[in-house]
C-alpha positions as CSV (number, residue, x, y, z in Angstrom):
1,M,119.7,209.9,169.7
2,Y,118.5,207.8,173.0
3,K,118.5,204.0,173.0
4,V,115.6,202.6,174.9
5,L,116.1,198.6,175.9
6,S,113.6,196.7,177.5
7,Y,114.1,193.3,178.9
8,Q,111.5,190.6,180.2
9,I,113.7,189.0,183.0
10,A,111.0,187.3,185.1
11,D,107.2,186.3,185.4
12,S,106.9,189.3,187.8
13,I,108.6,191.7,190.0
14,D,108.1,192.9,193.7
15,I,107.6,196.4,193.0
16,K,107.1,197.3,196.6
17,Q,110.7,196.0,197.7
18,V,112.4,197.4,194.8
19,K,110.8,201.0,195.7
20,T,112.2,200.7,199.3
21,A,115.8,199.2,198.0
22,F,116.1,201.5,195.0
23,K,117.1,205.2,195.9
24,S,116.8,207.3,192.9
25,D,114.8,210.5,191.6
26,I,111.3,208.8,191.1
27,C,108.9,210.5,188.6
28,F,106.0,208.1,189.2
29,S,105.0,205.5,191.0
30,D,101.9,203.0,191.8
31,S,101.6,199.3,192.9
32,D,102.3,198.3,189.3
33,E,105.1,200.6,188.1
34,L,108.1,202.6,188.8
35,F,109.6,205.2,186.6
36,Y,112.8,206.9,187.8
37,K,115.0,209.5,186.3
38,T,118.5,208.5,187.4
39,D,120.6,211.1,185.6
40,Q,120.0,214.1,183.3
41,E,119.2,212.1,180.4
42,Q,118.7,208.7,181.7
43,F,115.5,207.1,182.7
44,L,114.5,203.6,184.2
45,Y,111.0,202.1,184.0
46,I,110.2,198.8,186.0
47,F,106.7,197.0,185.6
48,K,104.9,194.4,188.0
49,Y,104.8,192.1,185.1
50,G,108.5,191.3,184.8
51,V,110.1,194.0,182.6
52,V,112.5,196.5,183.0
53,C,113.1,199.1,180.6
54,F,116.2,201.4,180.1
55,L,116.6,204.8,178.4
56,N,120.2,205.8,177.2
57,F,121.8,203.7,179.9
58,P,125.3,202.1,178.8
59,D,125.7,198.4,178.8
60,I,127.6,198.0,182.0
61,A,124.9,200.1,183.8
62,V,122.2,197.8,182.6
63,S,124.1,194.7,183.5
64,S,124.6,196.2,186.9
65,F,121.0,197.0,187.5
66,L,119.7,193.9,186.3
67,Q,121.9,192.2,189.0
68,F,120.7,194.4,191.6
69,I,117.0,193.8,190.9
70,A,117.3,189.9,190.3
71,P,116.6,189.1,194.2
72,Y,113.1,191.0,193.6
73,C,112.1,188.9,190.8
74,K,109.6,185.7,190.8
75,N,110.6,182.9,188.5
76,P,113.6,184.8,187.0
77,F,114.3,183.6,183.2
78,A,117.5,181.8,182.4
79,E,117.1,183.6,179.0
80,T,115.8,186.8,178.8
81,L,113.5,188.6,176.0
82,S,114.4,191.9,174.8
83,E,113.3,194.6,172.6
84,E,115.4,197.7,171.4
85,F,114.1,201.1,170.1
86,E,115.7,204.5,169.1
87,I,114.4,208.0,169.8
88,E,115.9,210.9,167.8
89,T,115.0,214.3,169.3
90,N,115.0,217.8,168.2
91,A,113.1,216.7,165.0
92,S,111.1,219.1,162.7
93,E,107.9,217.2,163.4
94,N,106.9,213.9,165.4
95,K,107.3,211.1,163.1
96,I,107.5,207.5,164.1
97,G,109.0,204.6,161.9
98,Y,109.6,200.7,162.3
99,N,112.4,201.0,165.0
100,K,112.7,204.5,165.8
101,I,110.6,207.8,166.8
102,E,111.5,211.3,165.7
103,I,110.1,213.7,168.4
104,I,110.3,217.9,168.7
105,K,111.5,217.7,172.1
106,S,112.5,215.2,174.6
107,D,109.6,215.6,176.8
108,V,109.6,213.4,180.1
109,D,105.9,212.4,179.0
110,V,106.8,211.2,175.6
111,L,109.8,209.4,176.8
112,R,107.9,207.6,179.3
113,L,105.2,206.7,176.5
114,V,108.0,205.4,174.4
115,M,109.1,203.3,177.1
116,L,106.0,201.9,178.0
117,N,105.0,200.7,174.5
118,V,108.5,199.1,174.1
119,S,107.8,197.5,177.3
120,E,104.3,196.3,176.3
121,S,105.7,194.9,173.1
122,V,108.3,192.8,175.0
123,A,105.6,191.4,177.3
124,L,103.5,190.5,174.5
125,D,106.5,188.6,173.0
126,Y,106.5,186.5,176.3
127,Y,102.8,185.7,176.3
128,S,103.0,184.7,172.6
129,D,105.7,182.6,173.1
130,Q,103.9,180.8,176.0
131,T,100.8,180.7,174.0
132,T,102.6,179.0,171.1
133,K,104.1,176.3,173.2
134,L,100.7,175.5,174.6
135,L,99.2,175.4,171.2
136,E,101.8,173.0,170.0
137,E,101.5,170.9,173.3
138,T,97.5,170.7,172.3
139,N,98.2,170.0,168.8
140,Y,100.3,167.0,169.7
141,H,97.7,165.4,171.9
142,T,94.9,166.1,169.3
143,Q,96.9,164.2,166.5
144,I,97.4,161.2,169.0
145,L,93.9,161.5,169.4
146,E,93.0,161.4,165.7
147,K,95.4,158.4,165.4
148,K,94.6,156.3,168.0
149,G,91.2,157.2,169.0
150,R,92.2,157.9,172.6
151,L,94.0,160.5,174.7
152,D,97.8,159.5,175.5
153,I,97.6,161.7,178.6
154,S,97.1,161.1,182.3
155,G,94.6,163.1,184.6
156,T,97.4,164.3,186.5
157,N,99.1,165.6,183.6
158,L,96.0,167.0,182.2
159,K,95.4,168.9,185.3
160,K,99.0,170.3,185.3
161,Y,98.3,171.5,181.8
162,I,95.1,172.9,182.7
163,G,96.6,174.9,185.5
164,K,99.4,176.1,182.8
165,T,96.7,177.6,180.7
166,L,94.8,179.2,183.5
167,L,97.9,180.9,185.0
168,I,99.0,182.4,181.8
169,K,95.5,183.8,181.1
170,N,95.2,185.0,184.9
171,R,98.6,186.8,184.2
172,I,97.2,188.4,181.2
173,A,94.0,189.4,182.9
174,E,96.2,191.0,185.6
175,N,98.0,193.0,183.3
176,L,95.5,194.1,181.0
177,Y,95.9,197.6,182.2
178,I,99.2,198.2,180.0
179,F,96.8,197.9,177.2
180,D,94.8,200.9,178.3
181,S,95.7,204.6,177.3
182,P,98.0,206.2,180.0
183,P,95.9,208.9,182.0
184,E,98.4,211.6,180.8
185,T,97.1,211.0,177.2
186,W,93.5,211.6,177.9
187,E,93.6,215.5,178.0
188,D,96.7,215.9,175.8
189,E,96.0,215.4,172.1
190,S,99.7,215.4,171.0
191,L,100.5,212.6,173.6
192,N,97.5,210.7,172.6
193,K,98.4,210.7,169.0
194,I,102.0,209.5,170.0
195,H,100.5,206.6,172.0
196,N,98.2,205.4,169.4
197,D,100.9,205.5,166.8
198,L,103.4,203.7,168.6
199,S,100.4,200.9,169.5
200,R,100.1,200.5,165.8
201,T,103.8,200.6,165.0
202,F,104.1,197.6,167.6
203,D,101.0,196.1,166.4
204,L,100.0,195.8,170.1
205,Q,96.1,195.1,169.6
206,E,96.5,192.6,166.9
207,R,99.4,190.7,168.8
208,F,97.1,190.6,171.9
209,R,94.2,189.4,170.1
210,H,96.3,186.5,168.7
211,V,97.3,185.5,172.1
212,S,93.7,185.8,173.3
213,E,92.4,183.7,170.3
214,G,95.2,181.2,171.1
215,L,94.7,180.6,174.7
216,A,90.8,180.5,173.9
217,I,91.7,177.2,171.7
218,V,93.6,175.8,174.1
219,K,90.8,176.3,176.5
220,E,88.3,174.8,174.3
221,N,90.5,171.8,173.6
222,L,91.2,171.2,177.4
223,E,87.5,171.0,178.1
224,L,87.3,168.5,175.3
225,F,89.9,166.2,176.9
226,K,88.9,166.8,180.2
227,D,85.3,165.1,179.0
228,L,86.9,162.4,177.4
229,L,89.0,161.5,180.2
230,Q,86.0,161.8,182.6
231,H,84.0,159.4,180.0
232,R,87.1,157.1,180.3
233,N,87.1,156.9,184.0
234,S,83.3,156.4,184.3
235,N,83.8,153.4,181.9
236,V,86.6,152.1,184.0
237,L,84.4,152.5,187.2
238,E,81.8,150.9,185.3
239,W,83.7,147.7,184.7
240,I,84.8,147.4,188.1
241,V,81.2,147.5,189.5
242,I,80.4,145.0,187.1
243,G,83.5,142.8,188.1
244,L,82.5,142.8,191.6
245,I,79.0,142.2,191.2
246,T,80.1,139.1,189.0
247,F,82.5,138.1,191.6
248,E,79.8,138.1,194.4
249,V,77.4,136.2,192.1
250,L,80.0,133.7,191.5
251,H,81.0,133.4,195.3
252,V,77.2,133.0,196.0
253,I,77.1,130.1,193.6
254,F,80.2,128.4,194.7
255,E,78.6,128.5,198.2
256,E,75.6,126.8,197.1
257,L,77.3,124.5,195.3
258,F,79.8,123.1,198.0
259,R,77.2,123.4,200.9
């Protein structure tokens, strides 16, 4: 029985620097991820989008590596998100349950697929959490608009709010590759079936759709807020111009009266 532990520890990880600093038997690497075999039955998967996944690692080794990789993390989290999954080997057939997969043999490609899907799941937890917070903040301002008939937010704070939303959308767009089938599955029917079954078990596509729809709602509301603020600012400028014109007219009248 193997245990898979995946942690979302930061916004991103510098893959290039980690590859230079960490010396172990590397099975796969590119600009987005690193996959290591660190012992006979121990594997380590590191993703650019801030996730580290361990297979068959003792707790002390997990803690030690998380400390090692911390300097290479951008915006590390005070509290990490995690997900756990089990792999049972030497089964009579490949079978996937709620929190466990049974496999006929512990093939490296199968182990990597499991670790990949667990890591995608914990990443989606993070994006979902961020989207939920944005939606809650959007709903708060919408309720203020309903009650008061005006927005209770400054232009600067709205710009920060828009920036936060766009940042999350960009991060998801950058990491969309994690929701594509790995190349290894394209020509191997067995691997492809395991990958698809894992994706359904973790409900990846549906959860990703919810995140996308949530961000679309936030974006639509932000566009409305921006238009309302622009209209409010235009009204203020109009009153300023009217005030200046009135002042100038009164100034001319007073000059004529006291001439």
